[in-house]
C-alpha positions in Angstrom: 15.3 -2.2 -25.5 15.8 0.9 -23.4 14.5 0.4 -19.8 14.2 3.6 -17.8 14.2 3.6 -14.0 12.5 6.9 -13.2 12.4 7.6 -9.4 12.0 10.8 -7.5 13.0 8.8 -4.5 15.8 6.5 -5.7 16.0 2.7 -5.2 18.8 1.6 -2.8 22.1 1.0 -4.6 21.9 -2.7 -4.0 18.5 -2.8 -5.7 19.9 -0.9 -8.8 22.7 -3.4 -8.9 20.3 -6.4 -9.0 18.0 -4.6 -11.5 20.9 -4.0 -13.8 21.9 -7.7 -13.6 18.4 -8.7 -14.7 18.3 -6.2 -17.6 21.9 -6.9 -18.7 21.2 -10.7 -18.8 18.2 -10.0 -21.0 20.2 -7.9 -23.4 18.5 -4.6 -22.6 19.9 -1.1 -21.9 19.2 0.3 -18.4 19.0 4.1 -17.9 18.5 5.8 -14.6 16.7 9.0 -13.8 17.0 9.3 -10.0 16.0 12.1 -7.6 14.6 14.2 -10.3 13.0 17.5 -9.3 10.8 18.5 -12.2 8.5 16.5 -14.5 10.3 18.1 -17.5 13.3 16.0 -16.7 11.2 12.9 -16.8 9.5 13.9 -20.1 12.9 14.4 -21.8 14.4 11.1 -20.7 11.2 9.1 -21.3 11.1 10.2 -25.0 13.0 7.2 -26.3 12.3 4.6 -23.5 10.7 1.3 -24.4 9.9 0.4 -20.8 9.7 2.2 -17.5 10.0 1.3 -13.9 8.6 3.8 -11.3 7.9 3.8 -7.6 5.4 6.5 -6.5 6.1 8.6 -9.6 3.1 9.9 -11.5 2.7 8.3 -15.0 0.2 10.7 -16.5 -1.2 11.3 -20.0 1.5 14.0 -20.4 4.2 11.5 -19.6 2.8 9.0 -22.0 2.4 11.6 -24.8 6.2 12.3 -24.4 7.2 8.6 -24.3 6.4 7.8 -27.9 8.2 4.4 -27.9 6.9 3.2 -24.5 5.4 -0.3 -24.5 5.3 -1.2 -20.8 5.4 0.6 -17.4 5.8 -1.2 -14.1 5.0 0.3 -10.7 7.5 -1.3 -8.3 4.9 -2.0 -5.5 1.4 -3.2 -5.0 -0.6 0.1 -5.3 -0.8 1.6 -8.7 -3.0 4.7 -8.3 -0.1 6.8 -9.5 -0.5 5.2 -13.0 -3.2 6.7 -15.3 -4.6 3.4 -16.4 -7.0 4.8 -19.0 -4.2 6.8 -20.5 -1.9 3.8 -20.6 -4.6 1.8 -22.4 -5.2 4.7 -24.9 -1.4 4.8 -25.6 -1.3 1.0 -26.0 1.0 0.8 -23.0 0.9 -2.3 -20.7 0.7 -1.2 -17.0 1.8 -3.6 -14.3 2.4 -3.6 -10.6 4.5 -6.1 -8.5 2.0 -7.5 -6.0 3.3 -9.3 -2.9 6.8 -7.9 -2.9 6.4 -5.4 -0.1 3.6 -7.2 1.7 5.6 -8.1 4.8 7.0 -4.6 5.1 3.5 -3.1 5.2 2.2 -5.7 7.7 5.1 -5.1 10.0 4.5 -1.3 9.9 0.9 -1.9 10.9 2.1 -3.6 14.1 4.9 -1.1 14.7 2.2 1.6 14.8 -0.1 -0.5 17.0 2.7 -1.2 19.5 3.7 2.4 19.7 0.1 3.4 20.3 -0.6 0.6 22.8 2.5 1.6 24.9 1.5 5.3 25.0 4.3 6.3 22.6 6.9 4.9 24.9 6.4 7.9 27.1 6.6 6.1 30.4 2.9 6.0 30.9 1.1 2.8 31.5 0.0 1.0 28.2 -1.8 -2.2 27.1 -0.9 -5.5 25.5 -1.9 -7.0 22.2 -2.3 -10.5 23.5 -5.9 -11.5 23.8 -7.2 -8.5 21.8 -9.3 -8.9 18.7 -8.1 -7.7 15.3 -10.2 -7.6 12.1 -8.5 -7.6 8.7 -10.5 -5.7 6.1 -9.3 -7.2 2.8 -7.5 -10.5 3.0 -4.9 -10.3 0.2 -1.1 -10.6 0.4 -0.7 -8.0 3.1 -3.7 -9.2 5.1 -2.3 -12.7 5.3 1.0 -11.4 6.7 -0.9 -9.3 9.2 -2.8 -12.4 10.3 0.4 -14.4 10.8 1.9 -11.7 12.9 -1.3 -11.2 14.9 -1.4 -14.9 15.7 2.1 -14.7 17.0 1.0 -12.0 19.4 -1.8 -14.2 20.6 -4.6 -12.1 19.1 -7.9 -13.3 18.0 -8.0 -12.7 14.2 -11.1 -12.1 12.0 -11.2 -11.2 8.3 -13.6 -10.0 5.7 -13.0 -9.9 2.0 -15.9 -10.1 -0.6 -13.4 -11.6 -3.1 -12.0 -14.3 -0.8 -14.0 -17.4 0.3 -14.6 -18.2 3.9 -12.9 -21.5 3.3 -9.7 -19.8 2.1 -9.7 -17.4 5.1 -10.3 -20.3 7.5 -7.4 -22.2 5.9 -5.1 -19.4 7.2 -6.2 -20.0 10.8 -8.5 -16.9 10.7 -12.2 -16.6 11.6 -14.1 -15.4 8.5 -16.9 -12.8 8.9 -19.9 -13.0 6.6 -20.3 -9.2 6.5 -18.2 -6.2 6.9 -20.5 -5.1 9.7 -19.8 -8.3 11.6 -16.0 -7.7 11.2 -16.2 -4.2 12.8 -18.5 -5.3 15.6 -16.1 -8.1 16.6 -12.8 -6.2 16.4 -11.1 -3.8 18.7 -8.4 -3.3 16.1 -9.2 -3.0 12.4 -6.4 -3.2 9.8 -7.3 -1.9 6.3 -5.7 -3.4 3.2 -8.0 -2.6 0.2 -7.0 -0.5 -2.8 -8.4 2.9 -3.5 -11.0 2.7 -6.3 -14.5 3.9 -7.1 -16.0 1.3 -4.8 -13.7 1.7 -1.8 -13.1 5.5 -1.7 -14.7 6.9 1.5 -16.2 3.5 2.2 -14.9 3.4 5.8 -17.6 5.7 7.3 -19.6 6.4 10.4 -21.9 3.4 10.3 -18.9 1.0 10.3 -16.7 2.9 12.8 -19.4 3.3 15.4 -19.8 -0.5 15.6 -16.2 -1.0 16.9 -16.0 -2.0 20.6 -14.4 0.1 23.4 -10.8 1.3 22.9 -11.2 0.9 19.1 -8.1 1.4 17.0 -8.3 1.9 13.2 -5.1 1.1 11.4 -4.7 2.3 7.8 -1.7 1.2 5.8 -3.8 1.3 2.6 -4.8 4.6 1.1 -6.1 7.8 2.8 -8.9 7.9 0.2 -10.7 4.9 1.6 -11.5 6.8 4.8 -14.5 9.1 5.1 -12.7 11.8 7.0 -15.9 13.7 8.0 -17.2 10.5 9.6 -13.9 9.8 11.3 -14.0 13.3 12.9 -17.6 12.7 14.0 -16.5 9.4 15.7 -13.7 11.3 17.5 -16.2 13.9 18.7 -18.4 11.2 20.2 -15.8 8.7 21.5 -12.8 9.6 23.6 -11.6 5.9 23.3 -11.0 5.9 19.6 -7.6 6.0 17.9 -6.6 6.3 14.3 -3.2 5.1 13.1 -2.3 5.9 9.4 0.6 5.4 7.1 -0.4 8.6 5.3 -1.5 12.0 6.7 -5.2 12.6 6.2 -6.4 15.9 4.7 -7.8 16.8 8.1 -4.5 16.4 9.9 -4.6 20.0 11.3 -7.8 19.2 13.2 -6.3 16.1 14.7 -3.2 18.1 15.8 -5.3 20.8 17.3 -7.9 18.7 19.1 -6.7 15.1 19.5 -3.1 15.0 20.5 -2.0 11.6 21.7 -5.0 9.9 19.9 -3.4 9.4 16.5 -0.3 8.4 14.7 0.4 9.6 11.1 3.7 8.9 9.3 5.3 11.9 7.6 5.1 10.1 4.3 3.9 6.8 3.1 6.3 4.3 4.8 4.8 0.9 4.2 7.2 -0.2 1.5 10.2 1.7 2.9 12.4 -1.2 3.9 15.6 -2.3 2.3 14.1 -5.7 1.6 10.9 -4.4 0.0 12.9 -1.9 -2.0 15.0 -4.7 -3.5 12.2 -7.1 -4.0 9.9 -4.8 -5.8 12.5 -3.3 -8.1 13.9 -6.6 -9.1 10.4 -8.0 -9.7 9.7 -5.0 -11.9 12.8 -5.7 -14.0 12.0 -9.4 -14.3 8.4 -8.7 -15.4 9.7 -6.3 -18.1 12.3 -8.9 -19.3 9.6 -11.6 -19.4 7.2 -9.3 -21.3 9.8 -8.6 -24.1 10.9 -12.2 -24.2 7.6 -14.0 -24.1 4.8 -11.4 -24.2 3.8 -12.3 -20.6 1.2 -9.9 -19.2 0.7 -11.7 -15.9 0.5 -8.6 -13.7 -1.2 -6.3 -16.1 -3.6 -3.9 -14.3 -5.1 -2.0 -17.2 -7.5 -3.2 -19.8 
């Protein structure tokens, strides 16, 4: 089988080396399309691919139309909103992600942003400490559990809410479960977001939740920008001088923040959550293994389309 690694932003060389070891051992051919500049390059190379590994690359209906032999595509990472799942299903292509492989990298980034903000951007001005502060984890999956572990190491009081995780499971991790999302926001000076962007979560973080946060509130978003209601966020900023927003992706209203709220936000230049050498390797190798398992046994363990 021909396995195509198609990445506008290439994997690290060591990750490609390990991916190749997996595909060679399984008897498959590995083809690389790295740092491509135009979708036409992807369409040409994908034409005879049986499987595809991507990062944040868009796998659209157009790509799937061109990839006539494609049977499986794996997004090397947890989020998969760059995959057109309906089109994958229509083309009989199995779509997968690699959950958990970059969870620690994302969790560490959340705290790197929190520390930078708490210490006034290392500007020499007086800052504050994380110890003794409260943090609420909104969505207690793989990343949320890593955030909880790090927060406990800082001596923070940790709360969590997730409608799909039982209170018993949350408590098992040494975290205080909240019965409602409103309770979480009321209790937490820091909120760390870890839900996917879907029809239920898009713009779900709005005014009614944000206004419940206590004094010196800090909203940390290493999830997706779409989960934030930006109009509501700007309204909170107008009403509260103590509010800060830290995000691993620039919001659409970035220009307003830059004009009116300098020093009250942190936005990464591009999504950085998974941008560590370790996460790069882990997610790429996991994608290769999942494809090898799929062709060997038919395993669809991490399938995300119906």
